[in-house]
PDB file of N, CA, C and O in Angstrom:
ATOM      1  N   MET A   1       2.465  -6.005   9.226  1.00  0.00           N
ATOM      2  CA  MET A   1       2.104  -7.014  10.197  1.00  0.00           C
ATOM      3  C   MET A   1       0.854  -7.731   9.682  1.00  0.00           C
ATOM      4  O   MET A   1      -0.051  -7.100   9.136  1.00  0.00           O
ATOM      5  N   GLN A   2       0.813  -9.006   9.854  1.00  0.00           N
ATOM      6  CA  GLN A   2      -0.338  -9.797   9.445  1.00  0.00           C
ATOM      7  C   GLN A   2      -1.513  -9.549  10.412  1.00  0.00           C
ATOM      8  O   GLN A   2      -1.306  -9.290  11.597  1.00  0.00           O
ATOM      9  N   TRP A   3      -2.739  -9.632   9.890  1.00  0.00           N
ATOM     10  CA  TRP A   3      -3.926  -9.377  10.693  1.00  0.00           C
ATOM     11  C   TRP A   3      -4.040 -10.373  11.848  1.00  0.00           C
ATOM     12  O   TRP A   3      -4.471  -9.996  12.938  1.00  0.00           O
ATOM     13  N   SER A   4      -3.666 -11.623  11.637  1.00  0.00           N
ATOM     14  CA  SER A   4      -3.751 -12.614  12.713  1.00  0.00           C
ATOM     15  C   SER A   4      -2.845 -12.225  13.894  1.00  0.00           C
ATOM     16  O   SER A   4      -3.209 -12.443  15.049  1.00  0.00           O
ATOM     17  N   GLU A   5      -1.685 -11.659  13.609  1.00  0.00           N
ATOM     18  CA  GLU A   5      -0.787 -11.198  14.670  1.00  0.00           C
ATOM     19  C   GLU A   5      -1.384 -10.012  15.419  1.00  0.00           C
ATOM     20  O   GLU A   5      -1.294  -9.927  16.644  1.00  0.00           O
ATOM     21  N   VAL A   6      -1.993  -9.099  14.667  1.00  0.00           N
ATOM     22  CA  VAL A   6      -2.617  -7.919  15.280  1.00  0.00           C
ATOM     23  C   VAL A   6      -3.743  -8.344  16.206  1.00  0.00           C
ATOM     24  O   VAL A   6      -3.879  -7.815  17.309  1.00  0.00           O
ATOM     25  N   ARG A   7      -4.551  -9.302  15.759  1.00  0.00           N
ATOM     26  CA  ARG A   7      -5.674  -9.778  16.577  1.00  0.00           C
ATOM     27  C   ARG A   7      -5.195 -10.399  17.890  1.00  0.00           C
ATOM     28  O   ARG A   7      -5.861 -10.256  18.916  1.00  0.00           O
ATOM     29  N   GLU A   8      -4.065 -11.078  17.873  1.00  0.00           N
ATOM     30  CA  GLU A   8      -3.511 -11.666  19.094  1.00  0.00           C
ATOM     31  C   GLU A   8      -3.006 -10.588  20.052  1.00  0.00           C
ATOM     32  O   GLU A   8      -3.176 -10.694  21.266  1.00  0.00           O
ATOM     33  N   MET A   9      -2.381  -9.550  19.489  1.00  0.00           N
ATOM     34  CA  MET A   9      -1.821  -8.479  20.321  1.00  0.00           C
ATOM     35  C   MET A   9      -2.887  -7.561  20.911  1.00  0.00           C
ATOM     36  O   MET A   9      -2.715  -7.039  22.012  1.00  0.00           O
ATOM     37  N   PHE A  10      -3.994  -7.360  20.179  1.00  0.00           N
ATOM     38  CA  PHE A  10      -5.048  -6.426  20.596  1.00  0.00           C
ATOM     39  C   PHE A  10      -6.414  -7.108  20.535  1.00  0.00           C
ATOM     40  O   PHE A  10      -7.218  -6.766  19.668  1.00  0.00           O
ATOM     41  N   PRO A  11      -6.703  -8.051  21.415  1.00  0.00           N
ATOM     42  CA  PRO A  11      -8.004  -8.726  21.365  1.00  0.00           C
ATOM     43  C   PRO A  11      -9.157  -7.779  21.720  1.00  0.00           C
ATOM     44  O   PRO A  11      -9.062  -6.981  22.652  1.00  0.00           O
ATOM     45  N   ASP A  12     -10.250  -7.891  20.949  1.00  0.00           N
ATOM     46  CA  ASP A  12     -11.489  -7.148  21.194  1.00  0.00           C
ATOM     47  C   ASP A  12     -11.265  -5.641  21.305  1.00  0.00           C
ATOM     48  O   ASP A  12     -11.717  -5.010  22.261  1.00  0.00           O
ATOM     49  N   LYS A  13     -10.562  -5.064  20.320  1.00  0.00           N
ATOM     50  CA  LYS A  13     -10.257  -3.627  20.319  1.00  0.00           C
ATOM     51  C   LYS A  13     -10.544  -3.015  18.956  1.00  0.00           C
ATOM     52  O   LYS A  13     -10.417  -3.672  17.923  1.00  0.00           O
ATOM     53  N   PHE A  14     -10.934  -1.739  18.972  1.00  0.00           N
ATOM     54  CA  PHE A  14     -10.934  -0.934  17.754  1.00  0.00           C
ATOM     55  C   PHE A  14      -9.503  -0.436  17.570  1.00  0.00           C
ATOM     56  O   PHE A  14      -8.846  -0.047  18.536  1.00  0.00           O
ATOM     57  N   LEU A  15      -9.021  -0.452  16.318  1.00  0.00           N
ATOM     58  CA  LEU A  15      -7.669   0.002  16.026  1.00  0.00           C
ATOM     59  C   LEU A  15      -7.674   0.988  14.872  1.00  0.00           C
ATOM     60  O   LEU A  15      -8.489   0.885  13.955  1.00  0.00           O
ATOM     61  N   LEU A  16      -6.764   1.935  14.923  1.00  0.00           N
ATOM     62  CA  LEU A  16      -6.503   2.826  13.804  1.00  0.00           C
ATOM     63  C   LEU A  16      -5.354   2.176  13.036  1.00  0.00           C
ATOM     64  O   LEU A  16      -4.273   1.966  13.587  1.00  0.00           O
ATOM     65  N   LEU A  17      -5.591   1.858  11.762  1.00  0.00           N
ATOM     66  CA  LEU A  17      -4.658   1.069  10.974  1.00  0.00           C
ATOM     67  C   LEU A  17      -4.298   1.758   9.666  1.00  0.00           C
ATOM     68  O   LEU A  17      -5.002   2.656   9.204  1.00  0.00           O
ATOM     69  N   GLU A  18      -3.191   1.322   9.080  1.00  0.00           N
ATOM     70  CA  GLU A  18      -2.812   1.758   7.744  1.00  0.00           C
ATOM     71  C   GLU A  18      -2.632   0.522   6.873  1.00  0.00           C
ATOM     72  O   GLU A  18      -1.971  -0.438   7.269  1.00  0.00           O
ATOM     73  N   ASP A  19      -3.223   0.554   5.688  1.00  0.00           N
ATOM     74  CA  ASP A  19      -3.132  -0.536   4.720  1.00  0.00           C
ATOM     75  C   ASP A  19      -1.737  -0.529   4.091  1.00  0.00           C
ATOM     76  O   ASP A  19      -1.340   0.458   3.472  1.00  0.00           O
ATOM     77  N   LEU A  20      -1.001  -1.622   4.247  1.00  0.00           N
ATOM     78  CA  LEU A  20       0.329  -1.746   3.648  1.00  0.00           C
ATOM     79  C   LEU A  20       0.317  -2.629   2.405  1.00  0.00           C
ATOM     80  O   LEU A  20       1.088  -2.402   1.472  1.00  0.00           O
ATOM     81  N   LYS A  21      -0.560  -3.638   2.389  1.00  0.00           N
ATOM     82  CA  LYS A  21      -0.648  -4.541   1.249  1.00  0.00           C
ATOM     83  C   LYS A  21      -2.082  -5.031   1.130  1.00  0.00           C
ATOM     84  O   LYS A  21      -2.650  -5.556   2.087  1.00  0.00           O
ATOM     85  N   SER A  22      -2.666  -4.855  -0.057  1.00  0.00           N
ATOM     86  CA  SER A  22      -4.055  -5.256  -0.259  1.00  0.00           C
ATOM     87  C   SER A  22      -4.304  -5.575  -1.728  1.00  0.00           C
ATOM     88  O   SER A  22      -3.468  -5.294  -2.586  1.00  0.00           O
ATOM     89  N   HIS A  23      -5.457  -6.161  -2.003  1.00  0.00           N
ATOM     90  CA  HIS A  23      -5.881  -6.425  -3.369  1.00  0.00           C
ATOM     91  C   HIS A  23      -7.401  -6.381  -3.436  1.00  0.00           C
ATOM     92  O   HIS A  23      -8.090  -6.558  -2.431  1.00  0.00           O
ATOM     93  N   ILE A  24      -7.909  -6.141  -4.644  1.00  0.00           N
ATOM     94  CA  ILE A  24      -9.359  -6.094  -4.861  1.00  0.00           C
ATOM     95  C   ILE A  24      -9.775  -7.374  -5.567  1.00  0.00           C
ATOM     96  O   ILE A  24      -9.179  -7.783  -6.564  1.00  0.00           O
ATOM     97  N   GLU A  25     -10.813  -7.993  -5.022  1.00  0.00           N
ATOM     98  CA  GLU A  25     -11.334  -9.233  -5.583  1.00  0.00           C
ATOM     99  C   GLU A  25     -12.846  -9.240  -5.425  1.00  0.00           C
ATOM    100  O   GLU A  25     -13.363  -9.056  -4.323  1.00  0.00           O
ATOM    101  N   ASN A  26     -13.555  -9.453  -6.531  1.00  0.00           N
ATOM    102  CA  ASN A  26     -15.024  -9.514  -6.526  1.00  0.00           C
ATOM    103  C   ASN A  26     -15.656  -8.284  -5.872  1.00  0.00           C
ATOM    104  O   ASN A  26     -16.613  -8.407  -5.109  1.00  0.00           O
ATOM    105  N   GLY A  27     -15.122  -7.108  -6.171  1.00  0.00           N
ATOM    106  CA  GLY A  27     -15.691  -5.870  -5.646  1.00  0.00           C
ATOM    107  C   GLY A  27     -15.401  -5.586  -4.182  1.00  0.00           C
ATOM    108  O   GLY A  27     -16.007  -4.693  -3.590  1.00  0.00           O
ATOM    109  N   GLU A  28     -14.484  -6.335  -3.597  1.00  0.00           N
ATOM    110  CA  GLU A  28     -14.118  -6.115  -2.205  1.00  0.00           C
ATOM    111  C   GLU A  28     -12.619  -5.904  -2.078  1.00  0.00           C
ATOM    112  O   GLU A  28     -11.827  -6.542  -2.771  1.00  0.00           O
ATOM    113  N   LEU A  29     -12.243  -5.002  -1.188  1.00  0.00           N
ATOM    114  CA  LEU A  29     -10.841  -4.771  -0.867  1.00  0.00           C
ATOM    115  C   LEU A  29     -10.459  -5.730   0.246  1.00  0.00           C
ATOM    116  O   LEU A  29     -11.055  -5.710   1.323  1.00  0.00           O
ATOM    117  N   HIS A  30      -9.464  -6.569  -0.013  1.00  0.00           N
ATOM    118  CA  HIS A  30      -8.968  -7.523   0.976  1.00  0.00           C
ATOM    119  C   HIS A  30      -7.587  -7.052   1.413  1.00  0.00           C
ATOM    120  O   HIS A  30      -6.672  -6.944   0.596  1.00  0.00           O
ATOM    121  N   ILE A  31      -7.444  -6.773   2.696  1.00  0.00           N
ATOM    122  CA  ILE A  31      -6.187  -6.241   3.221  1.00  0.00           C
ATOM    123  C   ILE A  31      -5.394  -7.372   3.851  1.00  0.00           C
ATOM    124  O   ILE A  31      -5.893  -8.105   4.704  1.00  0.00           O
ATOM    125  N   GLU A  32      -4.139  -7.501   3.411  1.00  0.00           N
ATOM    126  CA  GLU A  32      -3.283  -8.593   3.858  1.00  0.00           C
ATOM    127  C   GLU A  32      -2.315  -8.161   4.961  1.00  0.00           C
ATOM    128  O   GLU A  32      -2.081  -8.912   5.907  1.00  0.00           O
ATOM    129  N   GLU A  33      -1.752  -6.960   4.844  1.00  0.00           N
ATOM    130  CA  GLU A  33      -0.803  -6.474   5.841  1.00  0.00           C
ATOM    131  C   GLU A  33      -1.181  -5.065   6.271  1.00  0.00           C
ATOM    132  O   GLU A  33      -1.590  -4.240   5.454  1.00  0.00           O
ATOM    133  N   VAL A  34      -1.038  -4.800   7.572  1.00  0.00           N
ATOM    134  CA  VAL A  34      -1.381  -3.498   8.128  1.00  0.00           C
ATOM    135  C   VAL A  34      -0.282  -3.007   9.065  1.00  0.00           C
ATOM    136  O   VAL A  34       0.533  -3.784   9.562  1.00  0.00           O
ATOM    137  N   ALA A  35      -0.286  -1.717   9.287  1.00  0.00           N
ATOM    138  CA  ALA A  35       0.531  -1.105  10.331  1.00  0.00           C
ATOM    139  C   ALA A  35      -0.439  -0.574  11.374  1.00  0.00           C
ATOM    140  O   ALA A  35      -1.377   0.150  11.040  1.00  0.00           O
ATOM    141  N   VAL A  36      -0.223  -0.923  12.614  1.00  0.00           N
ATOM    142  CA  VAL A  36      -1.077  -0.431  13.697  1.00  0.00           C
ATOM    143  C   VAL A  36      -0.593   0.963  14.066  1.00  0.00           C
ATOM    144  O   VAL A  36       0.550   1.140  14.486  1.00  0.00           O
ATOM    145  N   ILE A  37      -1.462   1.947  13.908  1.00  0.00           N
ATOM    146  CA  ILE A  37      -1.127   3.310  14.306  1.00  0.00           C
ATOM    147  C   ILE A  37      -1.327   3.444  15.811  1.00  0.00           C
ATOM    148  O   ILE A  37      -0.449   3.920  16.530  1.00  0.00           O
ATOM    149  N   ARG A  38      -2.512   3.010  16.276  1.00  0.00           N
ATOM    150  CA  ARG A  38      -2.747   2.991  17.725  1.00  0.00           C
ATOM    151  C   ARG A  38      -4.081   2.330  18.032  1.00  0.00           C
ATOM    152  O   ARG A  38      -4.987   2.352  17.198  1.00  0.00           O
ATOM    153  N   PRO A  39      -4.216   1.745  19.215  1.00  0.00           N
ATOM    154  CA  PRO A  39      -5.515   1.219  19.644  1.00  0.00           C
ATOM    155  C   PRO A  39      -6.420   2.381  20.058  1.00  0.00           C
ATOM    156  O   PRO A  39      -5.940   3.432  20.483  1.00  0.00           O
ATOM    157  N   LEU A  40      -7.724   2.180  19.931  1.00  0.00           N
ATOM    158  CA  LEU A  40      -8.706   3.199  20.296  1.00  0.00           C
ATOM    159  C   LEU A  40      -9.461   2.731  21.528  1.00  0.00           C
ATOM    160  O   LEU A  40      -9.721   1.539  21.687  1.00  0.00           O
ATOM    161  N   LYS A  41      -9.816   3.678  22.411  1.00  0.00           N
ATOM    162  CA  LYS A  41     -10.366   3.279  23.710  1.00  0.00           C
ATOM    163  C   LYS A  41     -11.822   2.834  23.666  1.00  0.00           C
ATOM    164  O   LYS A  41     -12.234   2.019  24.492  1.00  0.00           O
ATOM    165  N   ASP A  42     -12.626   3.353  22.710  1.00  0.00           N
ATOM    166  CA  ASP A  42     -14.035   2.965  22.659  1.00  0.00           C
ATOM    167  C   ASP A  42     -14.636   3.274  21.286  1.00  0.00           C
ATOM    168  O   ASP A  42     -13.952   3.779  20.395  1.00  0.00           O
ATOM    169  N   GLY A  43     -15.913   2.967  21.134  1.00  0.00           N
ATOM    170  CA  GLY A  43     -16.603   3.182  19.872  1.00  0.00           C
ATOM    171  C   GLY A  43     -16.706   4.646  19.469  1.00  0.00           C
ATOM    172  O   GLY A  43     -16.667   4.958  18.278  1.00  0.00           O
ATOM    173  N   LYS A  44     -16.836   5.550  20.435  1.00  0.00           N
ATOM    174  CA  LYS A  44     -16.913   6.978  20.121  1.00  0.00           C
ATOM    175  C   LYS A  44     -15.598   7.466  19.520  1.00  0.00           C
ATOM    176  O   LYS A  44     -15.595   8.173  18.511  1.00  0.00           O
ATOM    177  N   GLU A  45     -14.486   7.089  20.140  1.00  0.00           N
ATOM    178  CA  GLU A  45     -13.186   7.482  19.592  1.00  0.00           C
ATOM    179  C   GLU A  45     -12.976   6.843  18.217  1.00  0.00           C
ATOM    180  O   GLU A  45     -12.405   7.467  17.323  1.00  0.00           O
ATOM    181  N   ALA A  46     -13.439   5.597  18.047  1.00  0.00           N
ATOM    182  CA  ALA A  46     -13.329   4.921  16.754  1.00  0.00           C
ATOM    183  C   ALA A  46     -14.092   5.693  15.678  1.00  0.00           C
ATOM    184  O   ALA A  46     -13.591   5.861  14.566  1.00  0.00           O
ATOM    185  N   MET A  47     -15.296   6.162  15.997  1.00  0.00           N
ATOM    186  CA  MET A  47     -16.092   6.922  15.033  1.00  0.00           C
ATOM    187  C   MET A  47     -15.426   8.256  14.713  1.00  0.00           C
ATOM    188  O   MET A  47     -15.399   8.666  13.552  1.00  0.00           O
ATOM    189  N   ASP A  48     -14.895   8.929  15.708  1.00  0.00           N
ATOM    190  CA  ASP A  48     -14.187  10.199  15.478  1.00  0.00           C
ATOM    191  C   ASP A  48     -12.993   9.998  14.550  1.00  0.00           C
ATOM    192  O   ASP A  48     -12.787  10.783  13.625  1.00  0.00           O
ATOM    193  N   GLU A  49     -12.210   8.956  14.792  1.00  0.00           N
ATOM    194  CA  GLU A  49     -11.045   8.672  13.952  1.00  0.00           C
ATOM    195  C   GLU A  49     -11.461   8.259  12.544  1.00  0.00           C
ATOM    196  O   GLU A  49     -10.802   8.617  11.568  1.00  0.00           O
ATOM    197  N   LEU A  50     -12.545   7.513  12.441  1.00  0.00           N
ATOM    198  CA  LEU A  50     -13.049   7.094  11.133  1.00  0.00           C
ATOM    199  C   LEU A  50     -13.427   8.303  10.280  1.00  0.00           C
ATOM    200  O   LEU A  50     -13.186   8.316   9.073  1.00  0.00           O
ATOM    201  N   MET A  51     -14.019   9.314  10.907  1.00  0.00           N
ATOM    202  CA  MET A  51     -14.414  10.521  10.178  1.00  0.00           C
ATOM    203  C   MET A  51     -13.195  11.310   9.699  1.00  0.00           C
ATOM    204  O   MET A  51     -13.289  12.037   8.710  1.00  0.00           O
ATOM    205  N   ARG A  52     -12.069  11.184  10.372  1.00  0.00           N
ATOM    206  CA  ARG A  52     -10.840  11.885   9.980  1.00  0.00           C
ATOM    207  C   ARG A  52      -9.947  11.052   9.057  1.00  0.00           C
ATOM    208  O   ARG A  52      -9.028  11.588   8.437  1.00  0.00           O
ATOM    209  N   ALA A  53     -10.207   9.768   8.964  1.00  0.00           N
ATOM    210  CA  ALA A  53      -9.346   8.862   8.200  1.00  0.00           C
ATOM    211  C   ALA A  53      -9.384   9.201   6.708  1.00  0.00           C
ATOM    212  O   ALA A  53     -10.419   9.603   6.176  1.00  0.00           O
ATOM    213  N   HIS A  54      -8.240   9.033   6.049  1.00  0.00           N
ATOM    214  CA  HIS A  54      -8.157   9.266   4.611  1.00  0.00           C
ATOM    215  C   HIS A  54      -7.051   8.398   4.016  1.00  0.00           C
ATOM    216  O   HIS A  54      -6.230   7.827   4.734  1.00  0.00           O
ATOM    217  N   ASN A  55      -7.050   8.315   2.694  1.00  0.00           N
ATOM    218  CA  ASN A  55      -6.093   7.495   1.945  1.00  0.00           C
ATOM    219  C   ASN A  55      -6.136   6.052   2.416  1.00  0.00           C
ATOM    220  O   ASN A  55      -7.170   5.400   2.273  1.00  0.00           O
ATOM    221  N   LYS A  56      -5.071   5.542   2.960  1.00  0.00           N
ATOM    222  CA  LYS A  56      -5.003   4.130   3.350  1.00  0.00           C
ATOM    223  C   LYS A  56      -5.153   3.926   4.855  1.00  0.00           C
ATOM    224  O   LYS A  56      -4.854   2.846   5.366  1.00  0.00           O
ATOM    225  N   VAL A  57      -5.606   4.940   5.560  1.00  0.00           N
ATOM    226  CA  VAL A  57      -5.815   4.847   7.003  1.00  0.00           C
ATOM    227  C   VAL A  57      -7.292   4.539   7.246  1.00  0.00           C
ATOM    228  O   VAL A  57      -8.170   5.139   6.626  1.00  0.00           O
ATOM    229  N   PHE A  58      -7.555   3.601   8.152  1.00  0.00           N
ATOM    230  CA  PHE A  58      -8.936   3.204   8.439  1.00  0.00           C
ATOM    231  C   PHE A  58      -9.035   2.666   9.859  1.00  0.00           C
ATOM    232  O   PHE A  58      -8.025   2.434  10.522  1.00  0.00           O
ATOM    233  N   VAL A  59     -10.271   2.470  10.314  1.00  0.00           N
ATOM    234  CA  VAL A  59     -10.560   1.927  11.644  1.00  0.00           C
ATOM    235  C   VAL A  59     -11.196   0.553  11.449  1.00  0.00           C
ATOM    236  O   VAL A  59     -12.058   0.373  10.589  1.00  0.00           O
ATOM    237  N   TYR A  60     -10.758  -0.417  12.265  1.00  0.00           N
ATOM    238  CA  TYR A  60     -11.320  -1.764  12.169  1.00  0.00           C
ATOM    239  C   TYR A  60     -11.271  -2.418  13.550  1.00  0.00           C
ATOM    240  O   TYR A  60     -10.429  -2.072  14.380  1.00  0.00           O
ATOM    241  N   HIS A  61     -12.171  -3.357  13.785  1.00  0.00           N
ATOM    242  CA  HIS A  61     -12.248  -4.038  15.076  1.00  0.00           C
ATOM    243  C   HIS A  61     -11.650  -5.433  14.955  1.00  0.00           C
ATOM    244  O   HIS A  61     -11.836  -6.108  13.942  1.00  0.00           O
ATOM    245  N   THR A  62     -10.939  -5.858  15.976  1.00  0.00           N
ATOM    246  CA  THR A  62     -10.250  -7.148  15.931  1.00  0.00           C
ATOM    247  C   THR A  62     -11.182  -8.353  16.082  1.00  0.00           C
ATOM    248  O   THR A  62     -10.713  -9.490  16.030  1.00  0.00           O
ATOM    249  N   LYS A  63     -12.465  -8.140  16.264  1.00  0.00           N
ATOM    250  CA  LYS A  63     -13.395  -9.276  16.324  1.00  0.00           C
ATOM    251  C   LYS A  63     -13.531  -9.946  14.957  1.00  0.00           C
ATOM    252  O   LYS A  63     -13.949 -11.101  14.871  1.00  0.00           O
ATOM    253  N   HIS A  64     -13.178  -9.220  13.880  1.00  0.00           N
ATOM    254  CA  HIS A  64     -13.283  -9.754  12.530  1.00  0.00           C
ATOM    255  C   HIS A  64     -12.068 -10.617  12.193  1.00  0.00           C
ATOM    256  O   HIS A  64     -10.928 -10.226  12.442  1.00  0.00           O
ATOM    257  N   GLU A  65     -12.327 -11.789  11.627  1.00  0.00           N
ATOM    258  CA  GLU A  65     -11.257 -12.724  11.309  1.00  0.00           C
ATOM    259  C   GLU A  65     -10.393 -12.248  10.136  1.00  0.00           C
ATOM    260  O   GLU A  65      -9.190 -12.504  10.098  1.00  0.00           O
ATOM    261  N   HIS A  66     -11.019 -11.556   9.182  1.00  0.00           N
ATOM    262  CA  HIS A  66     -10.306 -11.040   8.011  1.00  0.00           C
ATOM    263  C   HIS A  66     -10.706  -9.586   7.803  1.00  0.00           C
ATOM    264  O   HIS A  66     -11.770  -9.158   8.251  1.00  0.00           O
ATOM    265  N   ILE A  67      -9.854  -8.831   7.123  1.00  0.00           N
ATOM    266  CA  ILE A  67     -10.199  -7.451   6.791  1.00  0.00           C
ATOM    267  C   ILE A  67     -10.644  -7.418   5.336  1.00  0.00           C
ATOM    268  O   ILE A  67      -9.852  -7.656   4.424  1.00  0.00           O
ATOM    269  N   SER A  68     -11.915  -7.123   5.134  1.00  0.00           N
ATOM    270  CA  SER A  68     -12.445  -6.947   3.781  1.00  0.00           C
ATOM    271  C   SER A  68     -13.530  -5.890   3.830  1.00  0.00           C
ATOM    272  O   SER A  68     -14.330  -5.831   4.764  1.00  0.00           O
ATOM    273  N   MET A  69     -13.538  -5.050   2.793  1.00  0.00           N
ATOM    274  CA  MET A  69     -14.494  -3.950   2.715  1.00  0.00           C
ATOM    275  C   MET A  69     -14.985  -3.814   1.279  1.00  0.00           C
ATOM    276  O   MET A  69     -14.211  -4.017   0.344  1.00  0.00           O
ATOM    277  N   PRO A  70     -16.262  -3.472   1.087  1.00  0.00           N
ATOM    278  CA  PRO A  70     -16.743  -3.255  -0.280  1.00  0.00           C
ATOM    279  C   PRO A  70     -16.075  -2.027  -0.899  1.00  0.00           C
ATOM    280  O   PRO A  70     -15.811  -1.036  -0.218  1.00  0.00           O
ATOM    281  N   VAL A  71     -15.810  -2.113  -2.197  1.00  0.00           N
ATOM    282  CA  VAL A  71     -15.211  -0.996  -2.926  1.00  0.00           C
ATOM    283  C   VAL A  71     -16.327  -0.259  -3.654  1.00  0.00           C
ATOM    284  O   VAL A  71     -17.084  -0.850  -4.423  1.00  0.00           O
ATOM    285  N   ARG A  72     -16.411   1.027  -3.400  1.00  0.00           N
ATOM    286  CA  ARG A  72     -17.418   1.856  -4.071  1.00  0.00           C
ATOM    287  C   ARG A  72     -16.693   2.890  -4.915  1.00  0.00           C
ATOM    288  O   ARG A  72     -15.835   3.612  -4.408  1.00  0.00           O
ATOM    289  N   PRO A  73     -17.031   2.969  -6.205  1.00  0.00           N
ATOM    290  CA  PRO A  73     -16.353   3.952  -7.057  1.00  0.00           C
ATOM    291  C   PRO A  73     -16.738   5.382  -6.674  1.00  0.00           C
ATOM    292  O   PRO A  73     -17.846   5.637  -6.204  1.00  0.00           O
ATOM    293  N   LYS A  74     -15.794   6.310  -6.885  1.00  0.00           N
ATOM    294  CA  LYS A  74     -16.090   7.715  -6.636  1.00  0.00           C
ATOM    295  C   LYS A  74     -17.049   8.212  -7.703  1.00  0.00           C
ATOM    296  O   LYS A  74     -16.915   7.845  -8.870  1.00  0.00           O
ATOM    297  N   PRO A  75     -18.006   9.035  -7.328  1.00  0.00           N
ATOM    298  CA  PRO A  75     -18.941   9.548  -8.338  1.00  0.00           C
ATOM    299  C   PRO A  75     -18.256  10.558  -9.260  1.00  0.00           C
ATOM    300  O   PRO A  75     -17.323  11.256  -8.863  1.00  0.00           O
ATOM    301  N   ALA A  76     -18.742  10.616 -10.492  1.00  0.00           N
ATOM    302  CA  ALA A  76     -18.235  11.610 -11.455  1.00  0.00           C
ATOM    303  C   ALA A  76     -19.162  12.825 -11.398  1.00  0.00           C
ATOM    304  O   ALA A  76     -20.372  12.677 -11.230  1.00  0.00           O
ATOM    305  N   TYR A  77     -18.602  14.009 -11.536  1.00  0.00           N
ATOM    306  CA  TYR A  77     -19.379  15.249 -11.499  1.00  0.00           C
ATOM    307  C   TYR A  77     -19.248  15.965 -12.832  1.00  0.00           C
ATOM    308  O   TYR A  77     -18.187  16.493 -13.164  1.00  0.00           O
ATOM    309  N   ARG A  78     -20.314  15.978 -13.575  1.00  0.00           N
ATOM    310  CA  ARG A  78     -20.419  16.705 -14.850  1.00  0.00           C
ATOM    311  C   ARG A  78     -19.155  16.647 -15.684  1.00  0.00           C
ATOM    312  O   ARG A  78     -18.557  17.673 -16.009  1.00  0.00           O
ATOM    313  N   GLY A  79     -18.761  15.437 -16.024  1.00  0.00           N
ATOM    314  CA  GLY A  79     -17.623  15.264 -16.923  1.00  0.00           C
ATOM    315  C   GLY A  79     -16.276  15.226 -16.241  1.00  0.00           C
ATOM    316  O   GLY A  79     -15.266  15.013 -16.912  1.00  0.00           O
ATOM    317  N   TYR A  80     -16.216  15.422 -14.932  1.00  0.00           N
ATOM    318  CA  TYR A  80     -14.941  15.386 -14.210  1.00  0.00           C
ATOM    319  C   TYR A  80     -14.879  14.088 -13.414  1.00  0.00           C
ATOM    320  O   TYR A  80     -15.785  13.769 -12.644  1.00  0.00           O
ATOM    321  N   MET A  81     -13.803  13.355 -13.612  1.00  0.00           N
ATOM    322  CA  MET A  81     -13.649  12.099 -12.873  1.00  0.00           C
ATOM    323  C   MET A  81     -12.232  12.007 -12.352  1.00  0.00           C
ATOM    324  O   MET A  81     -11.283  12.273 -13.089  1.00  0.00           O
ATOM    325  N   GLN A  82     -12.072  11.635 -11.089  1.00  0.00           N
ATOM    326  CA  GLN A  82     -10.731  11.487 -10.505  1.00  0.00           C
ATOM    327  C   GLN A  82     -10.205  10.124 -10.750  1.00  0.00           C
ATOM    328  O   GLN A  82      -9.090   9.808 -10.335  1.00  0.00           O
TER     329      GLN A  82
END
């Protein structure tokens, strides 16, 4: 689903989302298509879900016109890199 459609369906809400299509440009991840897992009732629930999120699942608020996040590389530990 396109982000503009999601914003219309869930105005002013935190959502638990899954990245379906994205690309990296200038050190930022730009997400083009998402799957809505579920709306979240408030900021506390959003923070709880954010702490549990992994892989392509994330929390975002519909007040943002576009979904973009800075990309930070994983640190290497004494010669081991994922």
